[in-house]
C-alpha positions, 0 to 999 in steps of 0.5 A: 499499499502506498501509504506504508511506502510513504508514512515514514518520509511524510512523518519525517517532514511533517511531524514537527510535533510528534503527534501525527504518527498515531493518525497515520497508523489509524489511516493504515490500519482503516486501509487494512480493515477496509481493503480500500487504499486511502486514495479511493476512500469514500465517506465510509472509509473516512468515518471508520478512520475518524471513529478510531480517534475516539475524540470528544471534540470535532475540532479534534476530528477536524485535525485528523481530517487535515492531516489526512488530507496532507498525507494524501496530497503528499502521496499524490505529488509523490506519485504524480497523481491528481489530488482528490478532495475528502469532505466531511460536514460538521453534522457528520462530525457530531455523529462521530464524536465520542459523546460519552467521553465528551460528557465526562470531561464537560463541566458546568458552572457548579462542577467548575467551582467544585474543582476550582475550590479543591484546586486551590488546596495543594498541600497535605495539611491544606495550608498551601495554595498554588495560585498559578495553577489555579489561575491557569484553570480559571483563564481556561474557563474564560476561554483562553488557550494554552498559548494565550495564557502561556504568553500573558505579561504582567504589563498586559493586565489592567485592573479597573473599577466598574461603574458599580465599584466592582473590580474588572480585569482586562487582559490584552493577549499576545495575539490582540485579543482583549479578555474582560473578566468580571469575576472578583475571585479570579481577579483576586487570584490573578493579583495574588499569582503576580506576587506569588514566588514559590510552588508547592510540589507534592511527589509520588511519596506524598512529600511536599516541597517548596520550589522557587518560581523563575524571575519573570515578566510573565504571569504564569511563571515556570519553577526554577528547576533542572537545567538553566534556561533563558525562558521565563514563561511556562512552556505548556500550561495545558500540560501543567494543569493536566498534571495537577488535575491528574495527580491531585486526587480531586473529585467531582460527581459525574466528571473524570477530573483526572482526564480534564485538559485545558481545552476541555475546561475552555470548551465546557464554558462555551457549552455552558453559554449555549445552555438553554438557560443562557439563551436570552443573553448568548446567541451563536454570533455572541459566543463566536465573538468571545471565542475568535471563531470565524464561522458562528454556524460551526457552534450548532453542535455545541448547542446540541450537546449544551441541550443534552447536558443541561436538560439531563441534569435538571 
């Protein structure tokens, strides 16, 4: 099969982030199971391939489609064949997601508060608080991506007073997106995070130790550990948060907390905004604007999930 012949070369060139190998493997497995080569695939074979992802998100399925198309184009170029198109509509993605898994990592506002309150306490004697990790969790709920959170500088943050006298946080992200946060707890947490100098870590033997942060102009600071580096921002807030949630022993009814990712938390708030109880305040256009989405129509699948989650919880 052409996929086996060209997969190694394709990954050498395009697998910069070392995450395309599993997708290519799924393509080859689908070929073997269906007895149909990639360049002859129709909707049935594409759907079989996407089901292997076991994904709770259509966005992830779309990324798999991007790799599929890129790999197919690569083979066509090498073999001097005309390129072909693979098209899957949003509605098809909706049918292929792992809905059970999606629900297990989709939190509502109450569940957000339950986990956040546990996240604040990190030491065995409940005396230490890692504000950095809590703030990452809060900013994900506010709709920021891992990359946006990573690059927030102290100078990008402004605290202002509303007409009602409440404090509001304005964050000017590296990409130019302006984020307005009106939750007073988040505002206070960010203030404390800016002053935080140490992070408490509990190892596999349940021994807690305090590690200093690097001197940094960034809100989310890395811990001063290991080989010296000139970087003064945390490389991957997504992984840092996932590690804390996975190892913290947190509990929340109906949610697999140890499997929660920053993307899950960010998506959960989007689904919450589209819940029936919020229809009066948030429509597709409003939510698309908040999340910098180009196509508001792509939110229709979120709306269906919101109906299912919030109606079933009543």
